[in-house]
NUDOVEX-787874 format. One record per residue (C-alpha): x, y, z; chain; residue number from 1; residue in one letter. Coordinates in Angstrom, 3 decimals. Layout:
[[X,Y,Z],'A',NUM,'A']
...
END
This chain:
[[212.599,79.458,-7.939],'A',1,'M']
[[209.520,80.886,-5.978],'A',2,'L']
[[206.332,79.664,-5.614],'A',3,'F']
[[203.705,81.503,-4.153],'A',4,'I']
[[201.074,79.261,-1.854],'A',5,'N']
[[197.928,80.927,-0.159],'A',6,'T']
[[197.568,79.964,3.508],'A',7,'I']
[[194.427,80.763,5.841],'A',8,'D']
[[195.354,83.293,8.471],'A',9,'L']
[[192.061,82.908,10.157],'A',10,'I']
[[190.335,79.514,9.848],'A',11,'H']
[[186.788,79.392,8.939],'A',12,'N']
[[184.785,75.992,8.389],'A',13,'A']
[[182.250,78.086,6.218],'A',14,'S']
[[184.753,78.723,3.245],'A',15,'F']
[[188.090,77.761,2.028],'A',16,'S']
[[190.579,78.694,-0.475],'A',17,'C']
[[190.437,77.154,-3.844],'A',18,'T']
[[191.653,78.175,-7.064],'A',19,'V']
[[188.264,80.136,-7.515],'A',20,'Q']
[[189.167,82.255,-4.414],'A',21,'T']
[[186.307,84.316,-3.058],'A',22,'T']
[[186.469,87.743,-1.900],'A',23,'L']
[[186.178,86.733,1.816],'A',24,'K']
[[188.760,84.266,1.454],'A',25,'C']
[[191.302,86.519,-0.153],'A',26,'K']
[[190.619,89.154,3.001],'A',27,'Q']
[[191.659,86.447,5.409],'A',28,'T']
[[194.868,85.009,3.632],'A',29,'S']
[[198.335,85.923,3.486],'A',30,'Y']
[[201.107,84.534,0.842],'A',31,'W']
[[203.688,82.028,1.909],'A',32,'K']
[[206.779,81.603,-0.206],'A',33,'L']
[[208.023,78.311,-1.264],'A',34,'I']
[[211.550,77.646,-3.044],'A',35,'V']
[[211.995,74.981,-5.405],'A',36,'F']
[[214.943,74.421,-7.428],'A',37,'E']
[[213.738,72.990,-10.559],'A',38,'Y']
[[210.353,73.434,-12.457],'A',39,'T']
[[209.866,69.730,-12.084],'A',40,'Q']
[[209.626,69.922,-8.604],'A',41,'Q']
[[206.682,71.990,-8.776],'A',42,'I']
[[204.994,69.823,-11.097],'A',43,'S']
[[205.720,66.808,-8.819],'A',44,'N']
[[204.880,68.298,-5.655],'A',45,'N']
[[201.364,69.735,-6.831],'A',46,'L']
[[198.265,67.740,-8.113],'A',47,'Q']
[[197.430,68.545,-11.574],'A',48,'T']
[[194.383,70.914,-11.852],'A',49,'N']
[[191.153,69.188,-12.855],'A',50,'P']
[[190.519,70.435,-16.708],'A',51,'L']
[[186.758,70.910,-16.232],'A',52,'N']
[[186.473,70.611,-20.315],'A',53,'F']
[[182.934,69.258,-21.472],'A',54,'V']
[[182.736,68.118,-24.522],'A',55,'G']
[[185.083,68.383,-27.632],'A',56,'T']
[[185.177,72.220,-27.675],'A',57,'Y']
[[184.464,75.105,-25.862],'A',58,'G']
[[185.463,78.028,-23.323],'A',59,'I']
[[188.342,77.522,-20.751],'A',60,'V']
[[187.115,77.906,-17.460],'A',61,'L']
[[189.352,80.038,-14.834],'A',62,'P']
[[191.819,77.969,-13.239],'A',63,'G']
[[191.530,75.179,-15.698],'A',64,'S']
[[194.859,75.759,-17.705],'A',65,'T']
[[197.387,77.653,-15.380],'A',66,'P']
[[200.141,76.916,-17.520],'A',67,'W']
[[198.704,78.772,-20.777],'A',68,'H']
[[200.512,82.250,-21.314],'A',69,'V']
[[199.105,85.345,-23.306],'A',70,'T']
[[201.314,87.577,-25.298],'A',71,'I']
[[200.401,90.969,-26.382],'A',72,'S']
[[202.090,94.140,-27.772],'A',73,'Y']
[[200.839,97.622,-26.123],'A',74,'R']
[[202.399,100.938,-26.992],'A',75,'D']
[[200.457,103.123,-24.840],'A',76,'I']
[[202.432,106.309,-26.183],'A',77,'S']
[[201.262,105.500,-29.794],'A',78,'M']
[[197.883,104.448,-28.638],'A',79,'N']
[[198.875,100.978,-30.117],'A',80,'F']
[[197.255,97.722,-28.844],'A',81,'F']
[[197.659,94.329,-30.325],'A',82,'Y']
[[196.282,92.052,-27.783],'A',83,'D']
[[196.681,88.161,-27.380],'A',84,'A']
[[198.084,87.977,-31.056],'A',85,'F']
[[200.403,84.838,-29.639],'A',86,'C']
[[200.580,82.338,-27.053],'A',87,'S']
[[203.039,80.566,-25.142],'A',88,'G']
[[204.194,77.970,-22.238],'A',89,'L']
[[204.985,79.031,-18.688],'A',90,'F']
[[208.169,77.324,-17.917],'A',91,'I']
[[209.428,78.967,-14.887],'A',92,'D']
[[209.648,82.336,-13.139],'A',93,'E']
[[211.234,84.390,-15.561],'A',94,'N']
[[210.931,81.981,-18.812],'A',95,'T']
[[208.281,81.671,-21.287],'A',96,'I']
[[208.284,79.323,-24.484],'A',97,'L']
[[206.516,80.139,-27.607],'A',98,'S']
[[207.175,80.159,-31.413],'A',99,'I']
[[209.436,82.393,-33.265],'A',100,'S']
[[207.019,82.959,-35.859],'A',101,'Q']
[[204.734,85.317,-33.927],'A',102,'C']
[[207.609,87.806,-34.056],'A',103,'F']
[[209.530,87.270,-37.419],'A',104,'D']
[[208.859,89.634,-40.031],'A',105,'K']
[[206.143,88.182,-41.727],'A',106,'S']
[[204.407,87.993,-38.622],'A',107,'S']
[[200.972,89.653,-37.986],'A',108,'S']
[[202.736,91.908,-35.390],'A',109,'L']
[[205.106,93.318,-37.431],'A',110,'Q']
[[202.640,93.683,-40.636],'A',111,'T']
[[200.541,95.480,-38.406],'A',112,'Y']
[[203.449,97.523,-36.931],'A',113,'L']
[[204.547,98.432,-40.349],'A',114,'K']
[[201.148,99.636,-41.518],'A',115,'Q']
[[201.062,102.090,-38.724],'A',116,'Q']
[[205.007,103.096,-39.362],'A',117,'N']
[[206.084,101.668,-36.145],'A',118,'L']
[[209.168,99.713,-35.350],'A',119,'I']
[[209.104,96.784,-33.107],'A',120,'F']
[[210.113,97.263,-29.715],'A',121,'D']
[[210.739,94.447,-27.452],'A',122,'L']
[[209.925,96.244,-24.421],'A',123,'T']
[[206.175,96.748,-25.322],'A',124,'K']
[[205.611,92.790,-25.028],'A',125,'L']
[[203.368,92.022,-22.106],'A',126,'I']
[[203.268,88.636,-20.877],'A',127,'I']
[[199.960,87.469,-18.975],'A',128,'Y']
[[199.417,84.453,-16.694],'A',129,'V']
[[195.964,83.388,-15.534],'A',130,'S']
[[194.362,85.403,-18.470],'A',131,'K']
[[190.732,83.935,-19.592],'A',132,'Y']
[[189.244,87.052,-20.821],'A',133,'D']
[[190.581,89.188,-23.764],'A',134,'R']
[[188.925,92.380,-22.581],'A',135,'L']
[[188.842,92.131,-18.692],'A',136,'S']
[[191.085,91.201,-15.951],'A',137,'I']
[[190.827,87.330,-14.911],'A',138,'S']
[[190.867,86.294,-11.035],'A',139,'L']
[[194.400,85.962,-10.132],'A',140,'F']
[[195.764,87.516,-13.475],'A',141,'E']
[[199.258,88.888,-13.292],'A',142,'R']
[[201.614,90.330,-16.059],'A',143,'Q']
[[205.144,91.223,-17.092],'A',144,'S']
[[207.466,92.444,-19.652],'A',145,'T']
[[210.064,91.163,-21.702],'A',146,'V']
[[214.091,91.348,-21.468],'A',147,'K']
[[215.080,88.967,-24.079],'A',148,'Q']
[[214.464,86.984,-26.744],'A',149,'L']
[[216.340,83.782,-27.181],'A',150,'L']
[[215.594,81.970,-30.513],'A',151,'Y']
[[216.261,78.248,-31.126],'A',152,'S']
[[217.290,76.701,-34.685],'A',153,'N']
[[213.787,74.826,-34.808],'A',154,'N']
[[211.369,77.830,-34.774],'A',155,'D']
[[210.976,77.864,-30.929],'A',156,'F']
[[211.361,80.932,-28.975],'A',157,'I']
[[212.460,81.819,-25.146],'A',158,'I']
[[211.087,85.225,-23.963],'A',159,'L']
[[212.972,86.116,-20.751],'A',160,'K']
[[210.704,88.148,-18.458],'A',161,'V']
[[210.868,89.864,-15.245],'A',162,'H']
[[209.899,87.921,-12.306],'A',163,'L']
[[206.626,86.156,-12.470],'A',164,'L']
[[205.933,84.347,-9.142],'A',165,'F']
[[204.341,80.688,-9.765],'A',166,'M']
[[201.214,79.622,-7.651],'A',167,'S']
[[198.407,77.397,-7.924],'A',168,'I']
[[196.603,79.517,-10.352],'A',169,'E']
[[199.635,79.963,-12.586],'A',170,'S']
[[202.293,77.150,-12.964],'A',171,'R']
[[204.315,74.891,-15.267],'A',172,'P']
[[202.833,71.714,-17.066],'A',173,'L']
[[205.065,68.872,-17.088],'A',174,'P']
[[207.401,68.462,-20.020],'A',175,'L']
[[206.938,65.205,-21.859],'A',176,'P']
[[209.083,62.035,-21.346],'A',177,'T']
[[209.868,59.677,-24.067],'A',178,'M']
[[207.510,57.381,-22.556],'A',179,'N']
[[204.930,60.084,-22.820],'A',180,'D']
[[205.692,60.460,-26.313],'A',181,'M']
[[205.333,56.569,-26.914],'A',182,'A']
[[201.616,56.591,-25.579],'A',183,'I']
[[200.225,59.365,-27.860],'A',184,'L']
[[199.082,56.819,-30.400],'A',185,'I']
[[196.599,55.032,-27.820],'A',186,'N']
[[193.697,56.510,-26.434],'A',187,'N']
[[195.008,59.468,-24.813],'A',188,'V']
[[192.801,62.612,-24.921],'A',189,'S']
[[194.728,65.670,-26.696],'A',190,'L']
[[193.747,69.203,-26.247],'A',191,'Y']
[[195.015,72.617,-27.271],'A',192,'A']
[[194.294,76.001,-25.965],'A',193,'T']
[[194.430,79.393,-28.182],'A',194,'G']
[[192.572,82.834,-28.815],'A',195,'W']
[[191.646,82.070,-32.377],'A',196,'G']
[[188.348,81.913,-33.518],'A',197,'P']
[[185.803,78.854,-32.671],'A',198,'L']
[[184.018,78.944,-35.889],'A',199,'S']
[[184.037,79.945,-39.520],'A',200,'T']
[[184.285,83.256,-40.331],'A',201,'N']
[[183.731,84.239,-36.599],'A',202,'A']
[[185.315,87.331,-34.880],'A',203,'D']
[[188.220,86.773,-32.382],'A',204,'K']
[[186.776,85.459,-29.056],'A',205,'P']
[[186.564,87.158,-26.000],'A',206,'M']
[[187.668,84.169,-23.694],'A',207,'R']
[[190.272,81.358,-24.243],'A',208,'L']
[[188.996,78.458,-26.294],'A',209,'K']
[[189.906,74.941,-25.922],'A',210,'Y']
[[189.687,72.289,-28.601],'A',211,'I']
[[189.878,68.648,-28.394],'A',212,'Q']
[[192.360,67.308,-31.087],'A',213,'Q']
[[193.415,64.011,-32.674],'A',214,'R']
[[196.632,62.649,-34.316],'A',215,'L']
[[196.796,62.897,-38.166],'A',216,'T']
[[199.089,62.490,-41.178],'A',217,'D']
[[200.752,65.769,-41.957],'A',218,'C']
[[200.323,65.376,-45.930],'A',219,'N']
[[203.920,66.802,-46.030],'A',220,'I']
[[207.481,65.348,-45.856],'A',221,'S']
[[207.682,64.043,-42.256],'A',222,'S']
[[210.102,65.927,-39.774],'A',223,'S']
[[211.168,64.543,-36.312],'A',224,'P']
[[210.133,67.773,-34.449],'A',225,'I']
[[206.549,68.169,-35.700],'A',226,'T']
[[203.510,66.060,-35.878],'A',227,'L']
[[200.210,66.928,-36.952],'A',228,'C']
[[196.552,67.101,-35.481],'A',229,'T']
[[193.006,68.055,-36.520],'A',230,'T']
[[189.721,68.182,-35.185],'A',231,'A']
[[187.724,65.106,-33.516],'A',232,'M']
[[185.114,65.088,-36.503],'A',233,'A']
[[184.111,66.750,-39.708],'A',234,'I']
[[182.215,70.068,-39.114],'A',235,'K']
[[183.492,70.536,-35.260],'A',236,'Q']
[[185.467,73.772,-34.582],'A',237,'P']
[[189.349,73.277,-34.826],'A',238,'N']
[[192.634,75.129,-34.542],'A',239,'L']
[[193.132,78.054,-36.675],'A',240,'C']
[[195.264,81.180,-37.326],'A',241,'P']
[[195.027,83.434,-34.058],'A',242,'G']
[[195.931,80.162,-32.018],'A',243,'D']
[[199.846,80.094,-32.731],'A',244,'T']
[[201.746,79.527,-29.727],'A',245,'G']
[[199.200,77.676,-27.783],'A',246,'G']
[[199.679,74.465,-26.012],'A',247,'I']
[[198.860,70.992,-27.363],'A',248,'L']
[[198.646,68.631,-24.083],'A',249,'F']
[[197.754,65.308,-23.389],'A',250,'A']
[[195.583,63.896,-20.462],'A',251,'Q']
[[195.969,60.413,-18.895],'A',252,'T']
[[194.061,58.675,-15.931],'A',253,'N']
[[197.669,59.525,-14.143],'A',254,'Q']
[[198.804,63.127,-15.401],'A',255,'R']
[[198.644,65.955,-17.713],'A',256,'I']
[[201.732,66.928,-19.796],'A',257,'F']
[[202.682,69.254,-22.424],'A',258,'A']
[[202.892,67.769,-25.889],'A',259,'V']
[[204.068,70.582,-28.388],'A',260,'G']
[[203.242,74.212,-29.362],'A',261,'L']
[[200.761,75.354,-32.314],'A',262,'I']
[[202.883,76.475,-35.057],'A',263,'S']
[[201.242,76.168,-38.661],'A',264,'R']
[[197.939,75.617,-40.441],'A',265,'F']
[[196.861,73.947,-43.560],'A',266,'S']
[[194.689,76.855,-44.062],'A',267,'K']
[[195.169,80.397,-43.525],'A',268,'A']
[[191.426,80.903,-42.464],'A',269,'F']
[[188.954,79.122,-40.048],'A',270,'C']
[[186.395,77.000,-42.135],'A',271,'D']
[[184.680,74.163,-40.355],'A',272,'M']
[[183.484,72.946,-43.773],'A',273,'R']
[[186.812,71.510,-44.900],'A',274,'S']
[[189.665,69.714,-43.044],'A',275,'T']
[[192.133,71.929,-41.197],'A',276,'Q']
[[195.171,70.344,-40.331],'A',277,'I']
[[197.608,71.807,-37.592],'A',278,'T']
[[201.288,71.297,-37.306],'A',279,'T']
[[202.646,71.118,-33.557],'A',280,'I']
[[206.242,71.899,-32.835],'A',281,'L']
[[207.231,68.998,-30.385],'A',282,'R']
[[208.622,69.611,-26.913],'A',283,'L']
[[210.364,66.756,-26.325],'A',284,'D']
[[212.826,67.504,-29.219],'A',285,'T']
[[214.338,70.899,-27.135],'A',286,'I']
[[214.898,69.553,-23.704],'A',287,'T']
[[218.618,70.043,-23.884],'A',288,'T']
[[218.178,73.650,-25.176],'A',289,'W']
[[215.473,74.368,-22.514],'A',290,'L']
[[217.641,73.282,-19.866],'A',291,'K']
[[220.501,75.453,-20.972],'A',292,'Q']
[[218.236,78.127,-20.905],'A',293,'N']
[[216.025,77.882,-18.167],'A',294,'S']
[[215.415,76.451,-15.063],'A',295,'L']
[[213.617,73.442,-16.144],'A',296,'V']
END
């Protein structure tokens, strides 16, 4: 597994290479490749990025969530573009984890393709890492195409992609342990990222958003593979359709770790005036399956 690290070629005390690397820094740097055997080694060898999140909701700053993957569908020959219709979690250099409902026959993508008399083509899927702006190229943004889709029996899907080098700006998030999941009921900060609207009847946002969440009752028959979240308070922005596949993660004083992926919503629209409950697919329930299909 290859990890890209930026090293100064010519040392200059007036600047340094950081996540938000300046043009001057990039011009005097070169890439150093470090080989890791497992994804977890990267998480253990690197300090977790500061989130740079202020308040319970807002826009994600570049470099704050290097584990978030944006999934688009682009058929240039047919002039068909469906950008940021789903999200996913960066697992390793050729593995992305997402939600199968983004691709099934009832998904917004498949519905839109059918309206245009087009047939779904796996090779038209585009995977972006380090993408924070819908319309413009973000700093350090990279992309890849998909080779294969691997479905699980509990709504997860793995996207096997062509090589995506990992770096400080695009790297995996530690997966949850049993101890991690046990502390969720305590005062742990939960955040989620996605491309859905921030407010009632709002258009799709141009920037990746974050929303703080709290655990809540699912109001449905309980399932061992799911948990439910909602906004921190009434009339605050919440997760909603458009955020599917986004990552729910927890922040403690010691670390940041992934909890699950955004799956379904109690309402098919964004409305800050009423409660929206989001169903999260728990990542700790698929550890074995992930190990069989990736380098975790």
